Phi, psi and omega in degrees: 000132181277150181274156178285144176294151174271109186249117173261147180238155183211182185299336169310319187293322187273312191261357177230308194284318177298310176296323173301320182294310180304312182292317181297318179306312183293324181290310179302317186303313183282323188289319186253005186049052180290134176302142176302335178284350179261343181308312178298328172302313184300315185290321175293330171298309178299322183290315175305316178297320181292316191282316180294319187266337186242307193275322181231058182295336180264359178227098189298312178306310172307310184300313184300313184289313181293327183290317175301314178300314179302312182290319176298322180287323174300310176300316175297321176295313183305300183301316181303309178301312186288324177290322178299316179292317174305310178298323168307307184290322181288342178293322187278000000 
């Protein structure tokens, strides 16, 4: 039976990778008119690229796992911020 890989997270994950995915997704969304239904897939793809080639280049399984989390975290942050702003504006 194969062992699970040892995956470490650090400050890079929170303060650099997720914002880079968020920024990259927004740039691509506005540059290429990506449909809203495809944006989460684009975010995960950017997260995978960053994770596999930059933060976990020696461990493919860890790179795939963390890249998926980077993309999901970026999309979740964007949706949460958008809904919070809408709720704040509707309150007044």
